[in-house]
NUKENU-744206 format. One record per residue (C-alpha): residue number from 1; x, y, z. Coordinates in Angstrom, 1 decimal, padded with zeros to 4 digits. Layout:
<atom><nr>NUM</nr><px>X</px><py>Y</py><pz>Z</pz></atom>
...
***
This chain:
<atom><nr>1</nr><px>-009.2</px><py>-006.3</py><pz>019.4</pz></atom>
<atom><nr>2</nr><px>-010.9</px><py>-008.4</py><pz>016.6</pz></atom>
<atom><nr>3</nr><px>-010.6</px><py>-012.2</py><pz>016.6</pz></atom>
<atom><nr>4</nr><px>-007.5</px><py>-013.3</py><pz>014.8</pz></atom>
<atom><nr>5</nr><px>-007.3</px><py>-015.8</py><pz>011.9</pz></atom>
<atom><nr>6</nr><px>-003.9</px><py>-017.5</py><pz>011.8</pz></atom>
<atom><nr>7</nr><px>-004.7</px><py>-020.0</py><pz>009.1</pz></atom>
<atom><nr>8</nr><px>-007.9</px><py>-020.3</py><pz>007.0</pz></atom>
<atom><nr>9</nr><px>-009.5</px><py>-023.7</py><pz>006.7</pz></atom>
<atom><nr>10</nr><px>-011.8</px><py>-023.7</py><pz>003.7</pz></atom>
<atom><nr>11</nr><px>-013.2</px><py>-027.1</py><pz>002.6</pz></atom>
<atom><nr>12</nr><px>-015.4</px><py>-025.9</py><pz>-000.3</pz></atom>
<atom><nr>13</nr><px>-012.4</px><py>-024.9</py><pz>-002.5</pz></atom>
<atom><nr>14</nr><px>-009.1</px><py>-026.6</py><pz>-003.2</pz></atom>
<atom><nr>15</nr><px>-006.1</px><py>-025.1</py><pz>-001.4</pz></atom>
<atom><nr>16</nr><px>-003.3</px><py>-024.2</py><pz>-003.9</pz></atom>
<atom><nr>17</nr><px>-000.7</px><py>-022.6</py><pz>-001.6</pz></atom>
<atom><nr>18</nr><px>-000.1</px><py>-020.9</py><pz>001.7</pz></atom>
<atom><nr>19</nr><px>002.3</px><py>-018.0</py><pz>001.7</pz></atom>
<atom><nr>20</nr><px>003.7</px><py>-015.9</py><pz>004.5</pz></atom>
<atom><nr>21</nr><px>000.3</px><py>-014.1</py><pz>004.8</pz></atom>
<atom><nr>22</nr><px>-002.1</px><py>-015.3</py><pz>002.1</pz></atom>
<atom><nr>23</nr><px>-003.9</px><py>-018.6</py><pz>001.6</pz></atom>
<atom><nr>24</nr><px>-004.8</px><py>-019.1</py><pz>-002.1</pz></atom>
<atom><nr>25</nr><px>-007.7</px><py>-021.3</py><pz>-003.2</pz></atom>
<atom><nr>26</nr><px>-008.6</px><py>-022.4</py><pz>-006.7</pz></atom>
<atom><nr>27</nr><px>-011.9</px><py>-021.1</py><pz>-008.3</pz></atom>
<atom><nr>28</nr><px>-012.1</px><py>-023.2</py><pz>-011.4</pz></atom>
<atom><nr>29</nr><px>-009.1</px><py>-022.9</py><pz>-013.7</pz></atom>
<atom><nr>30</nr><px>-009.1</px><py>-019.1</py><pz>-014.2</pz></atom>
<atom><nr>31</nr><px>-009.6</px><py>-017.5</py><pz>-010.8</pz></atom>
<atom><nr>32</nr><px>-008.3</px><py>-017.6</py><pz>-007.3</pz></atom>
<atom><nr>33</nr><px>-009.6</px><py>-016.7</py><pz>-003.9</pz></atom>
<atom><nr>34</nr><px>-006.9</px><py>-014.9</py><pz>-001.9</pz></atom>
<atom><nr>35</nr><px>-007.5</px><py>-014.9</py><pz>001.8</pz></atom>
<atom><nr>36</nr><px>-005.3</px><py>-012.6</py><pz>003.9</pz></atom>
<atom><nr>37</nr><px>-004.6</px><py>-014.2</py><pz>007.2</pz></atom>
<atom><nr>38</nr><px>-003.4</px><py>-012.4</py><pz>010.3</pz></atom>
<atom><nr>39</nr><px>000.0</px><py>-014.2</py><pz>010.1</pz></atom>
<atom><nr>40</nr><px>003.1</px><py>-012.0</py><pz>010.3</pz></atom>
<atom><nr>41</nr><px>006.6</px><py>-012.8</py><pz>009.3</pz></atom>
<atom><nr>42</nr><px>009.9</px><py>-011.1</py><pz>010.1</pz></atom>
<atom><nr>43</nr><px>013.3</px><py>-012.0</py><pz>008.6</pz></atom>
<atom><nr>44</nr><px>011.4</px><py>-014.5</py><pz>006.5</pz></atom>
<atom><nr>45</nr><px>010.2</px><py>-016.4</py><pz>009.5</pz></atom>
<atom><nr>46</nr><px>006.5</px><py>-016.7</py><pz>010.2</pz></atom>
<atom><nr>47</nr><px>005.6</px><py>-015.9</py><pz>013.8</pz></atom>
<atom><nr>48</nr><px>003.4</px><py>-018.4</py><pz>015.8</pz></atom>
<atom><nr>49</nr><px>001.1</px><py>-015.6</py><pz>017.1</pz></atom>
<atom><nr>50</nr><px>-001.1</px><py>-013.7</py><pz>014.6</pz></atom>
<atom><nr>51</nr><px>-001.7</px><py>-009.9</py><pz>014.7</pz></atom>
<atom><nr>52</nr><px>-005.5</px><py>-009.5</py><pz>015.1</pz></atom>
<atom><nr>53</nr><px>-007.1</px><py>-007.5</py><pz>012.3</pz></atom>
<atom><nr>54</nr><px>-004.0</px><py>-007.4</py><pz>010.1</pz></atom>
<atom><nr>55</nr><px>-005.4</px><py>-009.4</py><pz>007.3</pz></atom>
<atom><nr>56</nr><px>-008.5</px><py>-007.2</py><pz>007.0</pz></atom>
<atom><nr>57</nr><px>-006.4</px><py>-004.1</py><pz>007.1</pz></atom>
<atom><nr>58</nr><px>-004.1</px><py>-005.3</py><pz>004.4</pz></atom>
<atom><nr>59</nr><px>-007.1</px><py>-006.3</py><pz>002.2</pz></atom>
<atom><nr>60</nr><px>-008.9</px><py>-003.0</py><pz>002.7</pz></atom>
<atom><nr>61</nr><px>-005.7</px><py>-001.0</py><pz>001.9</pz></atom>
<atom><nr>62</nr><px>-005.0</px><py>-003.1</py><pz>-001.2</pz></atom>
<atom><nr>63</nr><px>-008.6</px><py>-002.6</py><pz>-002.4</pz></atom>
<atom><nr>64</nr><px>-008.2</px><py>001.2</py><pz>-001.7</pz></atom>
<atom><nr>65</nr><px>-005.2</px><py>001.4</py><pz>-004.0</pz></atom>
<atom><nr>66</nr><px>-006.6</px><py>-000.9</py><pz>-006.7</pz></atom>
<atom><nr>67</nr><px>-009.6</px><py>001.5</py><pz>-006.8</pz></atom>
<atom><nr>68</nr><px>-007.4</px><py>004.6</py><pz>-006.9</pz></atom>
<atom><nr>69</nr><px>-004.9</px><py>003.3</py><pz>-009.5</pz></atom>
<atom><nr>70</nr><px>-006.7</px><py>000.7</py><pz>-011.5</pz></atom>
<atom><nr>71</nr><px>-009.4</px><py>000.8</py><pz>-014.3</pz></atom>
<atom><nr>72</nr><px>-011.9</px><py>002.5</py><pz>-012.0</pz></atom>
<atom><nr>73</nr><px>-009.5</px><py>005.3</py><pz>-011.0</pz></atom>
<atom><nr>74</nr><px>-006.4</px><py>006.6</py><pz>-012.8</pz></atom>
<atom><nr>75</nr><px>-006.3</px><py>003.5</py><pz>-015.0</pz></atom>
<atom><nr>76</nr><px>-002.6</px><py>003.2</py><pz>-015.0</pz></atom>
<atom><nr>77</nr><px>-002.6</px><py>-000.6</py><pz>-015.8</pz></atom>
<atom><nr>78</nr><px>-004.9</px><py>-003.6</py><pz>-015.7</pz></atom>
<atom><nr>79</nr><px>-005.4</px><py>-005.4</py><pz>-012.3</pz></atom>
<atom><nr>80</nr><px>-006.3</px><py>-008.9</py><pz>-011.3</pz></atom>
<atom><nr>81</nr><px>-009.5</px><py>-008.1</py><pz>-009.5</pz></atom>
<atom><nr>82</nr><px>-012.7</px><py>-009.6</py><pz>-010.8</pz></atom>
<atom><nr>83</nr><px>-015.1</px><py>-007.7</py><pz>-008.7</pz></atom>
<atom><nr>84</nr><px>-016.8</px><py>-010.8</py><pz>-007.3</pz></atom>
<atom><nr>85</nr><px>-017.9</px><py>-011.0</py><pz>-003.7</pz></atom>
<atom><nr>86</nr><px>-015.6</px><py>-013.5</py><pz>-001.9</pz></atom>
<atom><nr>87</nr><px>-018.4</px><py>-014.5</py><pz>000.5</pz></atom>
<atom><nr>88</nr><px>-020.4</px><py>-015.8</py><pz>-002.4</pz></atom>
<atom><nr>89</nr><px>-017.8</px><py>-018.3</py><pz>-003.6</pz></atom>
<atom><nr>90</nr><px>-017.5</px><py>-020.3</py><pz>-000.4</pz></atom>
<atom><nr>91</nr><px>-020.0</px><py>-022.3</py><pz>001.7</pz></atom>
<atom><nr>92</nr><px>-022.2</px><py>-020.4</py><pz>004.2</pz></atom>
<atom><nr>93</nr><px>-020.3</px><py>-021.7</py><pz>007.2</pz></atom>
<atom><nr>94</nr><px>-017.0</px><py>-020.4</py><pz>005.8</pz></atom>
<atom><nr>95</nr><px>-018.0</px><py>-016.8</py><pz>005.1</pz></atom>
<atom><nr>96</nr><px>-016.7</px><py>-015.5</py><pz>008.4</pz></atom>
<atom><nr>97</nr><px>-013.2</px><py>-016.7</py><pz>007.4</pz></atom>
<atom><nr>98</nr><px>-013.2</px><py>-014.6</py><pz>004.1</pz></atom>
<atom><nr>99</nr><px>-015.3</px><py>-011.6</py><pz>005.1</pz></atom>
<atom><nr>100</nr><px>-013.4</px><py>-008.3</py><pz>004.6</pz></atom>
<atom><nr>101</nr><px>-010.1</px><py>-010.2</py><pz>004.2</pz></atom>
<atom><nr>102</nr><px>-010.3</px><py>-011.7</py><pz>000.8</pz></atom>
<atom><nr>103</nr><px>-010.3</px><py>-011.0</py><pz>-003.0</pz></atom>
<atom><nr>104</nr><px>-011.4</px><py>-013.0</py><pz>-006.0</pz></atom>
<atom><nr>105</nr><px>-008.8</px><py>-012.5</py><pz>-008.6</pz></atom>
<atom><nr>106</nr><px>-007.8</px><py>-013.7</py><pz>-012.1</pz></atom>
<atom><nr>107</nr><px>-005.4</px><py>-016.6</py><pz>-012.2</pz></atom>
<atom><nr>108</nr><px>-002.2</px><py>-015.3</py><pz>-013.9</pz></atom>
<atom><nr>109</nr><px>001.3</px><py>-016.6</py><pz>-014.8</pz></atom>
<atom><nr>110</nr><px>003.4</px><py>-014.6</py><pz>-012.3</pz></atom>
<atom><nr>111</nr><px>006.6</px><py>-013.0</py><pz>-013.5</pz></atom>
<atom><nr>112</nr><px>009.7</px><py>-014.2</py><pz>-011.6</pz></atom>
<atom><nr>113</nr><px>010.7</px><py>-010.7</py><pz>-010.4</pz></atom>
<atom><nr>114</nr><px>009.7</px><py>-008.2</py><pz>-007.7</pz></atom>
<atom><nr>115</nr><px>009.2</px><py>-004.8</py><pz>-009.2</pz></atom>
<atom><nr>116</nr><px>010.7</px><py>-002.5</py><pz>-006.6</pz></atom>
<atom><nr>117</nr><px>010.5</px><py>001.3</py><pz>-006.8</pz></atom>
<atom><nr>118</nr><px>012.4</px><py>003.6</py><pz>-004.4</pz></atom>
<atom><nr>119</nr><px>011.7</px><py>007.3</py><pz>-003.8</pz></atom>
<atom><nr>120</nr><px>014.0</px><py>007.4</py><pz>-000.8</pz></atom>
<atom><nr>121</nr><px>017.2</px><py>005.7</py><pz>000.1</pz></atom>
<atom><nr>122</nr><px>016.5</px><py>003.2</py><pz>002.8</pz></atom>
<atom><nr>123</nr><px>016.9</px><py>-000.5</py><pz>003.8</pz></atom>
<atom><nr>124</nr><px>018.9</px><py>-002.7</py><pz>001.5</pz></atom>
<atom><nr>125</nr><px>019.1</px><py>000.2</py><pz>-001.0</pz></atom>
<atom><nr>126</nr><px>021.0</px><py>002.3</py><pz>001.6</pz></atom>
<atom><nr>127</nr><px>023.3</px><py>-000.6</py><pz>002.4</pz></atom>
<atom><nr>128</nr><px>024.1</px><py>-001.1</py><pz>-001.2</pz></atom>
<atom><nr>129</nr><px>024.6</px><py>002.6</py><pz>-001.9</pz></atom>
<atom><nr>130</nr><px>027.2</px><py>002.8</py><pz>000.9</pz></atom>
<atom><nr>131</nr><px>029.3</px><py>000.2</py><pz>-000.9</pz></atom>
<atom><nr>132</nr><px>029.4</px><py>001.7</py><pz>-004.4</pz></atom>
<atom><nr>133</nr><px>027.0</px><py>004.6</py><pz>-004.7</pz></atom>
<atom><nr>134</nr><px>024.7</px><py>002.4</py><pz>-006.8</pz></atom>
<atom><nr>135</nr><px>021.4</px><py>000.5</py><pz>-006.1</pz></atom>
<atom><nr>136</nr><px>020.7</px><py>-002.4</py><pz>-008.4</pz></atom>
<atom><nr>137</nr><px>023.1</px><py>-001.0</py><pz>-011.0</pz></atom>
<atom><nr>138</nr><px>021.5</px><py>002.5</py><pz>-010.8</pz></atom>
<atom><nr>139</nr><px>024.2</px><py>005.1</py><pz>-010.2</pz></atom>
<atom><nr>140</nr><px>023.2</px><py>007.8</py><pz>-007.6</pz></atom>
<atom><nr>141</nr><px>024.8</px><py>011.1</py><pz>-006.6</pz></atom>
<atom><nr>142</nr><px>027.5</px><py>011.1</py><pz>-004.0</pz></atom>
<atom><nr>143</nr><px>027.0</px><py>012.2</py><pz>-000.4</pz></atom>
<atom><nr>144</nr><px>023.4</px><py>010.9</py><pz>000.0</pz></atom>
<atom><nr>145</nr><px>022.4</px><py>010.0</py><pz>003.5</pz></atom>
<atom><nr>146</nr><px>020.2</px><py>007.3</py><pz>005.0</pz></atom>
<atom><nr>147</nr><px>016.5</px><py>008.2</py><pz>004.2</pz></atom>
<atom><nr>148</nr><px>017.6</px><py>010.8</py><pz>001.6</pz></atom>
<atom><nr>149</nr><px>014.9</px><py>011.7</py><pz>-000.9</pz></atom>
<atom><nr>150</nr><px>015.9</px><py>010.8</py><pz>-004.5</pz></atom>
<atom><nr>151</nr><px>015.5</px><py>013.4</py><pz>-007.2</pz></atom>
<atom><nr>152</nr><px>013.5</px><py>010.9</py><pz>-009.2</pz></atom>
<atom><nr>153</nr><px>012.1</px><py>007.5</py><pz>-008.2</pz></atom>
<atom><nr>154</nr><px>014.3</px><py>004.6</py><pz>-009.3</pz></atom>
<atom><nr>155</nr><px>013.4</px><py>001.0</py><pz>-010.4</pz></atom>
<atom><nr>156</nr><px>015.4</px><py>-001.5</py><pz>-008.4</pz></atom>
<atom><nr>157</nr><px>014.1</px><py>-005.0</py><pz>-009.1</pz></atom>
<atom><nr>158</nr><px>014.7</px><py>-008.2</py><pz>-007.2</pz></atom>
<atom><nr>159</nr><px>014.6</px><py>-011.8</py><pz>-008.1</pz></atom>
<atom><nr>160</nr><px>011.9</px><py>-013.7</py><pz>-006.3</pz></atom>
<atom><nr>161</nr><px>013.2</px><py>-016.1</py><pz>-003.7</pz></atom>
<atom><nr>162</nr><px>011.9</px><py>-019.5</py><pz>-002.5</pz></atom>
<atom><nr>163</nr><px>009.9</px><py>-019.6</py><pz>000.7</pz></atom>
<atom><nr>164</nr><px>012.1</px><py>-018.8</py><pz>003.7</pz></atom>
<atom><nr>165</nr><px>014.9</px><py>-017.2</py><pz>001.6</pz></atom>
<atom><nr>166</nr><px>015.6</px><py>-013.5</py><pz>000.9</pz></atom>
<atom><nr>167</nr><px>014.8</px><py>-011.8</py><pz>-002.5</pz></atom>
<atom><nr>168</nr><px>018.0</px><py>-010.9</py><pz>-004.3</pz></atom>
<atom><nr>169</nr><px>018.5</px><py>-007.4</py><pz>-005.7</pz></atom>
<atom><nr>170</nr><px>019.2</px><py>-007.5</py><pz>-009.5</pz></atom>
<atom><nr>171</nr><px>019.9</px><py>-005.0</py><pz>-012.3</pz></atom>
<atom><nr>172</nr><px>017.5</px><py>-003.9</py><pz>-015.0</pz></atom>
<atom><nr>173</nr><px>019.6</px><py>-005.8</py><pz>-017.5</pz></atom>
<atom><nr>174</nr><px>019.1</px><py>-009.0</py><pz>-015.5</pz></atom>
<atom><nr>175</nr><px>015.3</px><py>-008.3</py><pz>-015.7</pz></atom>
<atom><nr>176</nr><px>015.7</px><py>-008.0</py><pz>-019.5</pz></atom>
<atom><nr>177</nr><px>017.6</px><py>-011.3</py><pz>-019.6</pz></atom>
<atom><nr>178</nr><px>014.8</px><py>-013.0</py><pz>-017.6</pz></atom>
<atom><nr>179</nr><px>011.6</px><py>-011.7</py><pz>-019.3</pz></atom>
<atom><nr>180</nr><px>012.7</px><py>-009.8</py><pz>-022.4</pz></atom>
<atom><nr>181</nr><px>013.2</px><py>-006.1</py><pz>-023.2</pz></atom>
<atom><nr>182</nr><px>009.7</px><py>-005.1</py><pz>-024.1</pz></atom>
<atom><nr>183</nr><px>008.1</px><py>-006.7</py><pz>-021.0</pz></atom>
<atom><nr>184</nr><px>010.9</px><py>-005.4</py><pz>-018.8</pz></atom>
<atom><nr>185</nr><px>010.3</px><py>-001.9</py><pz>-020.0</pz></atom>
<atom><nr>186</nr><px>006.6</px><py>-002.2</py><pz>-019.5</pz></atom>
<atom><nr>187</nr><px>007.0</px><py>-003.5</py><pz>-015.9</pz></atom>
<atom><nr>188</nr><px>009.4</px><py>-000.7</py><pz>-015.1</pz></atom>
<atom><nr>189</nr><px>007.2</px><py>002.0</py><pz>-016.6</pz></atom>
<atom><nr>190</nr><px>004.0</px><py>000.7</py><pz>-014.9</pz></atom>
<atom><nr>191</nr><px>005.8</px><py>000.4</py><pz>-011.6</pz></atom>
<atom><nr>192</nr><px>007.2</px><py>004.0</py><pz>-011.6</pz></atom>
<atom><nr>193</nr><px>003.8</px><py>005.4</py><pz>-012.6</pz></atom>
<atom><nr>194</nr><px>002.0</px><py>003.5</py><pz>-009.9</pz></atom>
<atom><nr>195</nr><px>004.5</px><py>004.6</py><pz>-007.3</pz></atom>
<atom><nr>196</nr><px>004.4</px><py>008.2</py><pz>-008.2</pz></atom>
<atom><nr>197</nr><px>000.6</px><py>008.3</py><pz>-008.2</pz></atom>
<atom><nr>198</nr><px>000.5</px><py>006.5</py><pz>-004.8</pz></atom>
<atom><nr>199</nr><px>003.2</px><py>008.8</py><pz>-003.4</pz></atom>
<atom><nr>200</nr><px>001.1</px><py>011.9</py><pz>-004.2</pz></atom>
<atom><nr>201</nr><px>-002.1</px><py>010.4</py><pz>-002.8</pz></atom>
<atom><nr>202</nr><px>-000.4</px><py>009.3</py><pz>000.4</pz></atom>
<atom><nr>203</nr><px>001.3</px><py>012.7</py><pz>000.9</pz></atom>
<atom><nr>204</nr><px>-002.2</px><py>014.2</py><pz>001.3</pz></atom>
<atom><nr>205</nr><px>-002.6</px><py>011.9</py><pz>004.3</pz></atom>
<atom><nr>206</nr><px>000.7</px><py>012.9</py><pz>005.9</pz></atom>
<atom><nr>207</nr><px>002.4</px><py>009.6</py><pz>004.8</pz></atom>
<atom><nr>208</nr><px>005.6</px><py>009.2</py><pz>002.9</pz></atom>
<atom><nr>209</nr><px>005.9</px><py>006.0</py><pz>000.8</pz></atom>
<atom><nr>210</nr><px>009.6</px><py>005.6</py><pz>000.8</pz></atom>
<atom><nr>211</nr><px>009.6</px><py>002.5</py><pz>-001.4</pz></atom>
<atom><nr>212</nr><px>007.3</px><py>-000.3</py><pz>-002.5</pz></atom>
<atom><nr>213</nr><px>007.2</px><py>-003.5</py><pz>-004.5</pz></atom>
<atom><nr>214</nr><px>004.7</px><py>-004.7</py><pz>-007.1</pz></atom>
<atom><nr>215</nr><px>004.1</px><py>-008.0</py><pz>-008.6</pz></atom>
<atom><nr>216</nr><px>002.9</px><py>-008.6</py><pz>-012.1</pz></atom>
<atom><nr>217</nr><px>001.6</px><py>-011.6</py><pz>-014.1</pz></atom>
<atom><nr>218</nr><px>000.5</px><py>-012.4</py><pz>-017.6</pz></atom>
<atom><nr>219</nr><px>-003.1</px><py>-013.4</py><pz>-018.5</pz></atom>
<atom><nr>220</nr><px>-003.9</px><py>-016.0</py><pz>-021.2</pz></atom>
<atom><nr>221</nr><px>-003.7</px><py>-013.2</py><pz>-023.9</pz></atom>
<atom><nr>222</nr><px>-000.2</px><py>-012.2</py><pz>-022.7</pz></atom>
<atom><nr>223</nr><px>-001.4</px><py>-008.9</py><pz>-021.2</pz></atom>
<atom><nr>224</nr><px>000.6</px><py>-007.6</py><pz>-018.3</pz></atom>
<atom><nr>225</nr><px>-001.6</px><py>-007.4</py><pz>-015.1</pz></atom>
<atom><nr>226</nr><px>-000.9</px><py>-006.0</py><pz>-011.7</pz></atom>
<atom><nr>227</nr><px>-001.4</px><py>-008.7</py><pz>-009.1</pz></atom>
<atom><nr>228</nr><px>-001.1</px><py>-009.8</py><pz>-005.5</pz></atom>
<atom><nr>229</nr><px>-001.6</px><py>-007.1</py><pz>-002.8</pz></atom>
<atom><nr>230</nr><px>-000.3</px><py>-003.6</py><pz>-003.4</pz></atom>
<atom><nr>231</nr><px>001.0</px><py>-000.6</py><pz>-001.4</pz></atom>
<atom><nr>232</nr><px>000.4</px><py>-002.1</py><pz>002.1</pz></atom>
<atom><nr>233</nr><px>002.8</px><py>-001.8</py><pz>005.0</pz></atom>
<atom><nr>234</nr><px>003.8</px><py>-005.4</py><pz>004.2</pz></atom>
<atom><nr>235</nr><px>005.1</px><py>-004.4</py><pz>000.8</pz></atom>
<atom><nr>236</nr><px>005.9</px><py>-000.7</py><pz>001.3</pz></atom>
<atom><nr>237</nr><px>007.9</px><py>001.5</py><pz>003.7</pz></atom>
<atom><nr>238</nr><px>005.4</px><py>003.9</py><pz>005.2</pz></atom>
<atom><nr>239</nr><px>006.7</px><py>006.9</py><pz>007.1</pz></atom>
<atom><nr>240</nr><px>004.8</px><py>009.6</py><pz>009.0</pz></atom>
<atom><nr>241</nr><px>005.7</px><py>012.8</py><pz>007.2</pz></atom>
<atom><nr>242</nr><px>005.9</px><py>014.8</py><pz>010.4</pz></atom>
<atom><nr>243</nr><px>008.7</px><py>012.7</py><pz>011.7</pz></atom>
<atom><nr>244</nr><px>010.8</px><py>012.6</py><pz>008.6</pz></atom>
<atom><nr>245</nr><px>014.4</px><py>013.9</py><pz>008.9</pz></atom>
<atom><nr>246</nr><px>017.1</px><py>013.1</py><pz>006.4</pz></atom>
<atom><nr>247</nr><px>019.8</px><py>010.9</py><pz>008.0</pz></atom>
<atom><nr>248</nr><px>017.6</px><py>008.5</py><pz>010.0</pz></atom>
<atom><nr>249</nr><px>014.6</px><py>006.2</py><pz>009.3</pz></atom>
<atom><nr>250</nr><px>011.4</px><py>007.6</py><pz>010.8</pz></atom>
<atom><nr>251</nr><px>009.3</px><py>005.2</py><pz>012.9</pz></atom>
<atom><nr>252</nr><px>007.4</px><py>003.3</py><pz>010.2</pz></atom>
<atom><nr>253</nr><px>003.8</px><py>002.1</py><pz>010.0</pz></atom>
<atom><nr>254</nr><px>004.7</px><py>-001.5</py><pz>009.6</pz></atom>
<atom><nr>255</nr><px>006.3</px><py>-004.5</py><pz>011.4</pz></atom>
<atom><nr>256</nr><px>009.4</px><py>-002.5</py><pz>012.4</pz></atom>
<atom><nr>257</nr><px>008.4</px><py>-002.5</py><pz>016.0</pz></atom>
<atom><nr>258</nr><px>008.3</px><py>-006.3</py><pz>015.8</pz></atom>
<atom><nr>259</nr><px>011.7</px><py>-006.4</py><pz>014.1</pz></atom>
<atom><nr>260</nr><px>013.2</px><py>-004.2</py><pz>016.8</pz></atom>
<atom><nr>261</nr><px>011.8</px><py>-006.5</py><pz>019.5</pz></atom>
<atom><nr>262</nr><px>013.2</px><py>-009.5</py><pz>017.8</pz></atom>
<atom><nr>263</nr><px>016.6</px><py>-007.9</py><pz>017.6</pz></atom>
<atom><nr>264</nr><px>016.6</px><py>-007.6</py><pz>021.4</pz></atom>
<atom><nr>265</nr><px>015.1</px><py>-010.9</py><pz>022.4</pz></atom>
<atom><nr>266</nr><px>017.2</px><py>-013.7</py><pz>023.8</pz></atom>
<atom><nr>267</nr><px>016.4</px><py>-017.4</py><pz>024.0</pz></atom>
<atom><nr>268</nr><px>018.2</px><py>-019.2</py><pz>026.8</pz></atom>
<atom><nr>269</nr><px>020.6</px><py>-016.3</py><pz>027.0</pz></atom>
<atom><nr>270</nr><px>021.4</px><py>-016.3</py><pz>023.3</pz></atom>
<atom><nr>271</nr><px>020.1</px><py>-013.8</py><pz>020.7</pz></atom>
<atom><nr>272</nr><px>017.5</px><py>-015.3</py><pz>018.4</pz></atom>
<atom><nr>273</nr><px>019.1</px><py>-016.7</py><pz>015.3</pz></atom>
<atom><nr>274</nr><px>016.4</px><py>-015.3</py><pz>012.9</pz></atom>
<atom><nr>275</nr><px>015.6</px><py>-018.9</py><pz>011.9</pz></atom>
<atom><nr>276</nr><px>012.6</px><py>-021.1</py><pz>013.0</pz></atom>
<atom><nr>277</nr><px>011.3</px><py>-021.7</py><pz>015.5</pz></atom>
<atom><nr>278</nr><px>010.2</px><py>-018.1</py><pz>016.2</pz></atom>
<atom><nr>279</nr><px>010.1</px><py>-016.8</py><pz>019.7</pz></atom>
<atom><nr>280</nr><px>006.8</px><py>-016.3</py><pz>021.5</pz></atom>
<atom><nr>281</nr><px>005.5</px><py>-012.8</py><pz>021.0</pz></atom>
<atom><nr>282</nr><px>004.3</px><py>-011.0</py><pz>024.2</pz></atom>
<atom><nr>283</nr><px>000.9</px><py>-009.3</py><pz>024.2</pz></atom>
<atom><nr>284</nr><px>002.5</px><py>-005.9</py><pz>024.1</pz></atom>
<atom><nr>285</nr><px>004.4</px><py>-006.6</py><pz>020.9</pz></atom>
<atom><nr>286</nr><px>001.2</px><py>-008.0</py><pz>019.3</pz></atom>
<atom><nr>287</nr><px>-000.8</px><py>-005.0</py><pz>020.3</pz></atom>
<atom><nr>288</nr><px>001.8</px><py>-002.3</py><pz>019.3</pz></atom>
<atom><nr>289</nr><px>002.3</px><py>-004.0</py><pz>015.9</pz></atom>
<atom><nr>290</nr><px>-001.5</px><py>-004.0</py><pz>015.3</pz></atom>
<atom><nr>291</nr><px>-001.6</px><py>-000.3</py><pz>016.3</pz></atom>
<atom><nr>292</nr><px>001.0</px><py>000.6</py><pz>013.7</pz></atom>
<atom><nr>293</nr><px>-000.9</px><py>-001.2</py><pz>010.9</pz></atom>
<atom><nr>294</nr><px>-004.2</px><py>000.5</py><pz>012.0</pz></atom>
<atom><nr>295</nr><px>-002.6</px><py>004.0</py><pz>012.1</pz></atom>
<atom><nr>296</nr><px>-001.5</px><py>003.7</py><pz>008.4</pz></atom>
<atom><nr>297</nr><px>-005.0</px><py>002.7</py><pz>007.3</pz></atom>
<atom><nr>298</nr><px>-006.7</px><py>005.3</py><pz>009.5</pz></atom>
<atom><nr>299</nr><px>-004.7</px><py>008.1</py><pz>007.9</pz></atom>
<atom><nr>300</nr><px>-005.3</px><py>006.8</py><pz>004.4</pz></atom>
<atom><nr>301</nr><px>-009.0</px><py>006.2</py><pz>004.7</pz></atom>
<atom><nr>302</nr><px>-009.6</px><py>009.6</py><pz>006.3</pz></atom>
<atom><nr>303</nr><px>-007.8</px><py>011.5</py><pz>003.5</pz></atom>
***
């Protein structure tokens, strides 16, 4: 397995923020260097042990989708990529930390919402549907099951949470109240178009993208721009098409193996509370989680 990078340590650029996975560094006033570490989180808690190769896989997958869907491909919407080589914006002794796991991007004003699109009923959407046959205010037909395919993708936004807290599902009206009608409609329309195009591309690789989330920001001209990473197993629910059956979630190409292990682990005879500190991950869990991420990218890149 490749050597893991839990936390980047660049001294040639000022550090702006460390997220659950990415370390963001300032490049002047108008650009950022985004470094995808091998950190992994579950239940909004960052694990102590990294997943070797995860940051590189996430970056390569995000670049794959930016190429397919952005200005060089289907041109659905503007993206934050600048096209600059990340290894050329750091000092020579730091290049190994950014190689294949980084993007140079435009610095934007992020919108305070997560743009979630669902093509299947799963996760928090399934939980909400069971209560009132709605997801984020969108009324759905009766008698749907867990993992049911929806007749059309639906936009089910969420309000961004602070670090360590859960995003909160909100209605489209709440998005309008937050960012205005015109921008809300543009975010919704871009998100659904992006999802539908990615869904069709992934299907050729034997992958179902059940749902995904996008993030958008505004540039200095007020143009809406697709940002962050897109359509990776960290932000999307990837299912192997050959194992799909309505009524149950297929084994997904993401951190579900890790979540399942965390559900079973006990510390001093007590189930883990899903709060820090995180339990120590055994080698088998690290390796199996890495395999899940690699399988998704192997399928996509071979299609």
